FIKOLZA-1660 file (N, C-alpha, C; in steps of 0.1 Angstrom, whole numbers, plus 5000, padded with zeros to 4 digits):
% residues 70
   i   px   py   pz ch aa at
   1 3277 8759 8648  A  X  N
   1 3276 8749 8642  A  X CA
   1 3291 8740 8651  A  X  C
   2 3289 8731 8652  A  X  N
   2 3304 8723 8661  A  X CA
   2 3311 8718 8650  A  X  C
   3 3323 8720 8655  A  X  N
   3 3334 8716 8645  A  X CA
   3 3347 8711 8652  A  X  C
   4 3356 8707 8645  A  X  N
   4 3369 8702 8650  A  X CA
   4 3378 8710 8644  A  X  C
   5 3379 8722 8645  A  X  N
   5 3387 8731 8635  A  X CA
   5 3400 8735 8644  A  X  C
   6 3393 8741 8657  A  X  N
   6 3406 8745 8668  A  X CA
   6 3414 8728 8669  A  X  C
   7 3409 8719 8674  A  X  N
   7 3417 8704 8673  A  X CA
   7 3426 8705 8661  A  X  C
   8 3419 8704 8652  A  X  N
   8 3430 8699 8638  A  X CA
   8 3440 8710 8635  A  X  C
   9 3435 8722 8640  A  X  N
   9 3448 8732 8637  A  X CA
   9 3458 8731 8651  A  X  C
  10 3455 8730 8663  A  X  N
  10 3466 8729 8676  A  X CA
  10 3472 8715 8672  A  X  C
  11 3468 8706 8664  A  X  N
  11 3478 8690 8661  A  X CA
  11 3487 8697 8651  A  X  C
  12 3485 8702 8643  A  X  N
  12 3495 8711 8633  A  X CA
  12 3506 8722 8641  A  X  C
  13 3499 8727 8649  A  X  N
  13 3508 8735 8659  A  X CA
  13 3507 8749 8649  A  X  C
  14 3496 8751 8647  A  X  N
  14 3496 8767 8636  A  X CA
  14 3483 8776 8647  A  X  C
  15 3492 8786 8646  A  X  N
  15 3481 8796 8651  A  X CA
  15 3468 8799 8643  A  X  C
  16 3461 8807 8649  A  X  N
  16 3448 8810 8642  A  X CA
  16 3449 8823 8630  A  X  C
  17 3462 8828 8632  A  X  N
  17 3466 8838 8623  A  X CA
  17 3474 8827 8612  A  X  C
  18 3482 8821 8614  A  X  N
  18 3489 8811 8601  A  X CA
  18 3473 8804 8597  A  X  C
  19 3465 8798 8603  A  X  N
  19 3454 8793 8594  A  X CA
  19 3447 8800 8585  A  X  C
  20 3445 8813 8591  A  X  N
  20 3439 8824 8585  A  X CA
  20 3444 8828 8568  A  X  C
  21 3458 8829 8571  A  X  N
  21 3467 8830 8560  A  X CA
  21 3465 8820 8548  A  X  C
  22 3466 8806 8554  A  X  N
  22 3466 8798 8544  A  X CA
  22 3452 8796 8537  A  X  C
  23 3440 8800 8545  A  X  N
  23 3428 8798 8538  A  X CA
  23 3421 8813 8532  A  X  C
  24 3432 8822 8535  A  X  N
  24 3430 8836 8528  A  X CA
  24 3416 8844 8536  A  X  C
  25 3416 8840 8550  A  X  N
  25 3408 8848 8558  A  X CA
  25 3415 8854 8569  A  X  C
  26 3408 8864 8576  A  X  N
  26 3416 8866 8592  A  X CA
  26 3414 8858 8601  A  X  C
  27 3424 8863 8611  A  X  N
  27 3421 8856 8622  A  X CA
  27 3411 8857 8632  A  X  C
  28 3405 8867 8628  A  X  N
  28 3393 8865 8635  A  X CA
  28 3383 8859 8629  A  X  C
  29 3380 8858 8616  A  X  N
  29 3374 8847 8613  A  X CA
  29 3377 8833 8612  A  X  C
  30 3388 8829 8617  A  X  N
  30 3393 8816 8621  A  X CA
  30 3386 8815 8637  A  X  C
  31 3388 8824 8644  A  X  N
  31 3385 8825 8657  A  X CA
  31 3368 8822 8657  A  X  C
  32 3359 8833 8651  A  X  N
  32 3347 8826 8652  A  X CA
  32 3341 8816 8644  A  X  C
  33 3349 8809 8638  A  X  N
  33 3345 8794 8631  A  X CA
  33 3346 8787 8643  A  X  C
  34 3359 8783 8648  A  X  N
  34 3363 8779 8660  A  X CA
  34 3352 8777 8670  A  X  C
  35 3347 8790 8673  A  X  N
  35 3340 8794 8687  A  X CA
  35 3325 8792 8680  A  X  C
  36 3319 8790 8670  A  X  N
  36 3307 8782 8667  A  X CA
  36 3297 8794 8664  A  X  C
  37 3307 8808 8663  A  X  N
  37 3300 8821 8660  A  X CA
  37 3296 8825 8645  A  X  C
  38 3301 8816 8637  A  X  N
  38 3302 8816 8623  A  X CA
  38 3302 8807 8615  A  X  C
  39 3294 8803 8608  A  X  N
  39 3293 8791 8600  A  X CA
  39 3300 8795 8585  A  X  C
  40 3312 8787 8580  A  X  N
  40 3316 8790 8568  A  X CA
  40 3309 8789 8557  A  X  C
  41 3314 8799 8545  A  X  N
  41 3304 8798 8533  A  X CA
  41 3307 8783 8527  A  X  C
  42 3305 8778 8516  A  X  N
  42 3306 8765 8512  A  X CA
  42 3318 8763 8507  A  X  C
  43 3324 8771 8498  A  X  N
  43 3337 8776 8492  A  X CA
  43 3346 8773 8505  A  X  C
  44 3344 8779 8513  A  X  N
  44 3353 8781 8526  A  X CA
  44 3355 8767 8533  A  X  C
  45 3343 8759 8535  A  X  N
  45 3344 8748 8540  A  X CA
  45 3353 8739 8532  A  X  C
  46 3347 8741 8517  A  X  N
  46 3358 8728 8511  A  X CA
  46 3372 8736 8511  A  X  C
  47 3377 8746 8511  A  X  N
  47 3389 8749 8512  A  X CA
  47 3392 8742 8524  A  X  C
  48 3389 8746 8537  A  X  N
  48 3393 8738 8550  A  X CA
  48 3393 8724 8550  A  X  C
  49 3384 8717 8545  A  X  N
  49 3385 8702 8544  A  X CA
  49 3397 8699 8534  A  X  C
  50 3398 8707 8522  A  X  N
  50 3411 8700 8517  A  X CA
  50 3426 8704 8523  A  X  C
  51 3424 8715 8529  A  X  N
  51 3437 8720 8538  A  X CA
  51 3443 8709 8548  A  X  C
  52 3430 8704 8551  A  X  N
  52 3435 8692 8562  A  X CA
  52 3429 8679 8560  A  X  C
  53 3432 8675 8546  A  X  N
  53 3428 8663 8540  A  X CA
  53 3415 8656 8545  A  X  C
  54 3403 8662 8548  A  X  N
  54 3393 8655 8554  A  X CA
  54 3381 8661 8547  A  X  C
  55 3370 8651 8547  A  X  N
  55 3358 8654 8547  A  X CA
  55 3353 8668 8554  A  X  C
  56 3342 8674 8547  A  X  N
  56 3335 8688 8553  A  X CA
  56 3330 8680 8567  A  X  C
  57 3322 8670 8567  A  X  N
  57 3317 8661 8575  A  X CA
  57 3322 8658 8587  A  X  C
  58 3336 8652 8582  A  X  N
  58 3346 8651 8594  A  X CA
  58 3351 8659 8602  A  X  C
  59 3350 8672 8599  A  X  N
  59 3354 8687 8605  A  X CA
  59 3341 8694 8608  A  X  C
  60 3330 8695 8600  A  X  N
  60 3316 8702 8606  A  X CA
  60 3308 8692 8609  A  X  C
  61 3298 8694 8622  A  X  N
  61 3290 8688 8625  A  X CA
  61 3276 8697 8628  A  X  C
  62 3265 8696 8621  A  X  N
  62 3252 8705 8621  A  X CA
  62 3242 8695 8627  A  X  C
  63 3246 8684 8632  A  X  N
  63 3236 8674 8640  A  X CA
  63 3230 8684 8654  A  X  C
  64 3234 8691 8660  A  X  N
  64 3229 8698 8669  A  X CA
  64 3216 8710 8661  A  X  C
  65 3222 8713 8652  A  X  N
  65 3213 8721 8648  A  X CA
  65 3201 8717 8641  A  X  C
  66 3205 8705 8635  A  X  N
  66 3191 8697 8626  A  X CA
  66 3182 8692 8639  A  X  C
  67 3187 8687 8649  A  X  N
  67 3176 8683 8658  A  X CA
  67 3174 8695 8668  A  X  C
  68 3178 8705 8667  A  X  N
  68 3169 8719 8672  A  X CA
  68 3160 8723 8665  A  X  C
  69 3160 8721 8653  A  X  N
  69 3150 8727 8644  A  X CA
  69 3138 8717 8642  A  X  C
  70 3139 8701 8645  A  X  N
  70 3126 8693 8646  A  X CA
  70 3117 8694 8655  A  X  C
% end
């Protein structure tokens, strides 16, 4: 799933470790989400959206998966 997590994180000057601590997940989880290798659970996606003050849709874009499945 495409996402803007890396962009949002770097705008704030946070490392993957700092973001992971704020979300209660590991740095490896943050890395996997940013790289598109792992889709966050719905509660984690909500936590990410709240942390950055944006909607889930503004951060995560699954349009590529939807069009690929069609």
